[in-house]
C-alpha positions in Angstrom: -0.1 0.0 0.0 1.3 3.2 -1.0 2.0 5.9 1.9 1.2 9.6 1.3 2.3 12.4 3.7 0.4 15.8 3.5 1.4 18.7 5.6 -0.7 21.9 6.5 -3.4 23.3 8.5 -6.8 21.9 9.6 -9.4 24.5 10.7 -12.8 24.3 12.3 -15.5 25.3 9.7 -18.7 27.1 10.9 -21.3 27.6 8.6 -25.1 28.3 8.4 -27.5 25.5 7.5 -27.9 24.8 3.9 -27.9 28.2 2.0 -28.9 30.5 4.9 -26.9 33.8 5.2 -24.8 34.5 8.4 -26.9 34.6 11.3 -30.3 34.4 9.3 -30.9 31.8 12.2 -29.0 31.1 15.3 -27.2 28.0 14.3 -23.6 27.2 12.7 -22.8 23.6 11.6 -19.5 22.7 12.8 -17.3 20.4 10.7 -13.2 20.5 10.0 -11.4 21.0 6.8 -8.3 22.4 5.2 -6.5 21.8 1.8 -3.8 19.1 2.9 -6.2 17.3 5.4 -8.8 17.0 2.6 -6.4 15.4 0.3 -5.6 12.9 3.0 -9.0 12.0 3.5 -9.5 11.2 -0.1 -6.4 9.3 -0.2 -7.6 7.3 2.8 -11.1 6.7 1.2 -9.2 5.4 -1.9 -7.6 2.8 0.2 -4.1 4.3 0.5 -2.0 4.9 3.6 -2.6 8.8 4.2 -0.8 10.6 6.8 -1.5 14.2 7.8 0.9 16.4 9.8 0.1 19.6 11.5 0.1 21.1 15.1 -3.2 21.1 17.0 -4.0 22.3 20.5 -4.5 19.5 23.1 -8.0 20.7 24.3 -11.2 19.2 23.2 -11.5 21.2 19.6 -7.8 20.1 18.6 -8.9 16.5 19.4 -12.3 16.9 17.6 -10.2 17.8 14.5 -7.7 14.9 15.0 -10.8 12.5 15.5 -12.5 13.5 12.3 -9.4 12.6 10.3 -9.0 9.2 12.3 -12.7 8.3 11.6 -12.0 8.3 8.1 -9.0 6.4 8.1 -6.2 9.0 8.0 -3.0 8.4 10.0 -2.8 11.2 12.6 0.2 9.8 14.5 2.7 12.6 13.2 0.4 15.5 14.6 2.2 17.7 17.0 0.1 18.7 20.1 0.4 22.1 21.7 -0.4 25.8 21.2 -3.6 27.7 22.1 -6.0 27.7 19.4 -7.1 26.2 16.0 -8.0 28.3 13.0 -11.4 28.9 12.3 -13.2 29.6 9.1 -16.8 31.0 8.5 -18.6 29.8 5.3 -21.7 31.3 3.9 -22.6 29.0 0.8 -23.5 30.9 -2.3 -26.4 30.1 -4.4 -27.5 31.2 -8.3 -25.8 34.8 -8.8 -24.8 35.2 -5.2 -21.3 34.0 -4.5 -20.0 32.2 -1.5 -18.4 34.1 1.2 -15.2 32.8 3.5 -14.3 34.7 6.5 -11.0 33.6 8.2 -10.2 33.8 11.7 -6.8 31.8 12.0 -4.2 34.3 13.3 -2.0 32.6 16.0 -3.0 29.2 15.5 -1.2 26.2 16.7 0.3 25.6 13.2 1.1 29.2 12.4 3.0 29.7 15.6 4.8 26.4 15.2 8.5 26.0 14.7 10.3 23.9 11.9 12.2 22.0 14.6 9.1 20.6 15.8 8.7 18.4 12.8 10.8 15.3 12.6 10.9 14.5 8.9 13.3 11.8 8.9 10.8 10.1 11.1 7.7 11.5 9.3 8.5 10.6 6.0 9.9 7.0 6.8 8.3 4.5 4.3 6.6 7.4 2.3 6.1 7.3 -1.4 4.7 10.9 -1.9 4.6 14.4 0.0 2.1 16.8 -0.7 1.7 20.4 0.4 -0.1 23.7 -0.6 0.6 27.3 -1.1 -1.7 27.8 1.8 0.9 26.4 4.1 3.8 28.6 3.4 1.5 31.6 3.4 1.2 31.0 7.1 4.4 32.6 7.9 8.3 32.7 7.5 8.5 29.6 9.9 6.1 27.8 7.8 8.0 28.5 4.6 11.1 27.0 6.4 9.2 24.0 7.5 8.0 23.2 3.8 11.6 23.7 2.7 12.8 21.1 5.2 10.1 18.6 4.4 10.7 19.0 0.7 14.6 18.6 1.2 14.2 15.5 3.2 11.7 14.0 0.8 13.9 14.9 -2.4 16.9 13.2 -0.4 14.7 9.9 -0.2 13.6 10.0 -3.8 9.9 10.8 -2.6 7.5 12.5 -5.1 6.4 15.9 -4.4 3.1 17.6 -5.3 2.2 21.1 -4.5 -1.0 22.8 -5.3 -0.3 26.5 -5.7 -3.7 27.5 -3.9 -2.9 31.3 -3.7 -4.6 33.1 -1.0 -4.7 36.8 -1.1 -6.1 37.2 2.5 -2.8 35.4 3.8 -0.2 37.1 1.6 0.8 39.3 -1.3 1.6 38.1 -4.9 5.2 39.5 -4.1 5.6 37.4 -0.9 3.8 34.4 -2.6 6.3 34.6 -5.7 9.4 34.6 -3.5 8.7 31.7 -1.1 7.1 29.4 -3.8 10.1 30.2 -6.3 12.1 28.4 -3.6 9.8 25.7 -2.9 8.8 24.8 -6.5 12.6 23.9 -7.1 11.7 20.6 -5.2 8.1 20.0 -6.9 7.6 17.0 -9.5 3.8 17.5 -9.8 2.6 21.1 -9.7 -1.4 21.6 -9.6 -3.1 24.9 -10.1 -6.3 26.5 -10.7 -7.2 29.0 -13.5 -5.5 31.9 -11.6 -2.9 30.5 -9.5 0.0 30.8 -12.2 -0.8 34.6 -12.7 -1.3 35.4 -9.1 1.9 33.6 -8.0 4.3 33.8 -10.7 2.9 36.3 -13.1 2.0 33.7 -15.9 -1.3 34.3 -17.5 -3.6 32.6 -19.9 -4.2 34.6 -23.1 -7.5 35.2 -24.5 -9.3 34.0 -21.2 -11.9 36.0 -19.0 -12.6 34.1 -15.9 -15.4 36.3 -14.5 -17.0 36.3 -17.9 -17.0 32.5 -18.3 -14.4 32.2 -21.1 -11.5 29.7 -20.8 -9.1 29.6 -23.7 -7.5 26.0 -23.9 -4.3 27.0 -25.8 -3.9 29.8 -23.4 -3.5 27.3 -20.5 -1.5 25.0 -22.4 0.8 27.9 -22.7 0.7 28.5 -19.0 1.4 24.9 -18.3 4.4 24.8 -20.6 5.8 28.2 -19.2 5.6 26.5 -15.7 7.7 23.6 -16.6 10.2 25.9 -18.6 10.8 27.8 -15.4 10.9 24.8 -12.9 11.6 21.2 -12.9 8.2 19.9 -12.9 7.6 16.6 -14.4 3.7 17.3 -14.7 1.6 20.3 -14.4 -2.2 19.8 -14.0 -4.5 23.0 -14.3 -8.2 22.8 -13.2 -10.4 24.6 -15.5 -13.7 26.0 -14.0 -16.3 27.7 -16.0 -18.6 29.6 -13.5 -22.0 30.2 -14.9 -23.2 30.9 -11.5 -22.4 29.8 -8.0 -24.8 26.9 -8.6 -23.6 25.8 -11.9 -20.3 25.3 -13.3 -18.4 23.5 -15.8 -15.6 21.3 -14.8 -12.5 20.2 -16.6 -8.6 20.1 -16.5 -5.6 19.6 -18.3 -2.3 17.7 -17.7 1.1 18.8 -19.3 4.0 16.3 -19.2 6.6 18.3 -20.8 5.5 17.1 -24.3 2.0 16.3 -24.6 -0.9 18.4 -23.3 -4.1 16.1 -22.5 -7.6 17.5 -21.8 -10.0 15.8 -19.7 -14.0 15.4 -20.8 -15.9 18.2 -19.1 -18.7 18.0 -16.4 -21.6 20.3 -16.0 -22.0 20.4 -12.1 -25.1 21.6 -10.1 -23.1 22.3 -6.7 -24.1 21.4 -3.3 -20.8 22.5 -1.8 -17.6 23.4 -4.0 -15.1 23.7 -1.0 -12.4 21.1 -1.2 -13.1 20.7 -5.0 -9.5 21.6 -6.1 -8.2 19.3 -3.0 -10.3 16.3 -4.5 -8.8 16.9 -7.7 -5.4 16.8 -6.7 -6.0 13.5 -4.4 -7.4 11.8 -7.4 -4.4 12.8 -9.7 -2.0 11.5 -6.8 -4.1 8.2 -6.5 -4.1 7.7 -10.4 -0.4 8.4 -10.7 0.6 6.2 -7.7 -1.8 3.4 -9.1 0.2 3.4 -12.3 -2.5 4.7 -14.5 -1.4 6.5 -17.9 -1.7 10.2 -17.7 -5.1 10.6 -19.5 -6.6 7.9 -17.2 -5.1 9.7 -14.1 -6.5 13.0 -15.2 -10.0 11.6 -15.9 -10.0 10.0 -12.5 -9.0 13.5 -10.8 -11.8 15.2 -12.8 -14.4 12.8 -11.8 -13.5 12.7 -8.4 -13.7 16.4 -8.0 -17.0 16.5 -9.8 -18.4 14.1 -7.3 -16.9 16.4 -4.4 -19.0 19.2 -5.4 -22.1 17.0 -4.6 -21.1 16.6 -1.0 -21.5 18.8 1.9 -18.4 19.7 3.9 -14.6 19.9 3.0 -13.9 16.2 2.7 -14.7 14.1 -0.2 -16.6 11.0 0.9 -16.3 8.8 -2.0 -14.9 5.5 -3.1 -12.7 4.4 -6.1 -15.5 2.5 -7.5 -17.7 5.6 -7.5 -15.1 7.4 -9.1 -14.5 4.9 -11.9 -18.0 4.7 -12.5 -18.4 8.4 -13.4 -15.2 8.5 -15.1 -16.4 5.6 -17.3 -19.4 7.7 -18.6 -22.1 6.7 -16.0 -23.1 10.4 -14.9 -26.8 9.7 -14.7 -27.3 9.8 -11.1 -30.0 7.2 -11.2 -30.7 5.4 -7.8 -28.4 2.4 -7.1 -30.6 -0.6 -5.8 
């Protein structure tokens, strides 16, 4: 069984019921989620040994986060305990022409205040086949940039594949800060994952002839983005998700995969969205699973896009689907008929 290690922040998610606005009633649903944690959950559901690394307080809320991962089969043995608080984010899910809203309360969380020396990467990466992180983790502070550099150096020394989802977050750092840090980290990365805007926000590489807010994505423009990324960094592969937003409720969803020579495009799905948070993470997990399972590039890409399409139908950050369900959709059965 392949082992994948992911590193980042898991947060408490507080959200109104259904599509209510903040405090439209007096209830908030409490769940957990975070980029790298979401990837670990998906991979555990797919049957891999998925280990998630972070730092969490030893109090009941921190333990709740640990328990949410354990329940879904994630290895939490390398989570460092300590600090005073877990990050929180408030989510108001959008519908129709009203977009979703995220409000973050994560300053001085346990992971943000952690120090690189707290993570023993020699032990954590023992037996690992793959290491995954996102641009959110180094955005938490210079100490996390160094922790990610230490992890990547240790993984590279052991011949472990490294993937990174660029995941630019303007509420955490500036484009200049992201460029400086990610330019260092991407020297170690084998598989780079991005959405339609990440390469532009982090590295200033934009897709020509595309208008994201207007719902126009040009395939050749994104092929060029992927090529420019591999020209700049030693990536073996670049995957870019392609979301055409017709409204908050209805999107078209596809992706491309560039291997330095060929650019492959997936089939496109028309999504009616239940919850889009974690959609990119489920794509990354699907791609990692496909590549680790020995799928060819096209099959791995189709698996990843299908896995992410299914995530958009599931409440919460975590993608609670099996390999068989993903394969069914990737194979062409998107009817949604009742299974008896």
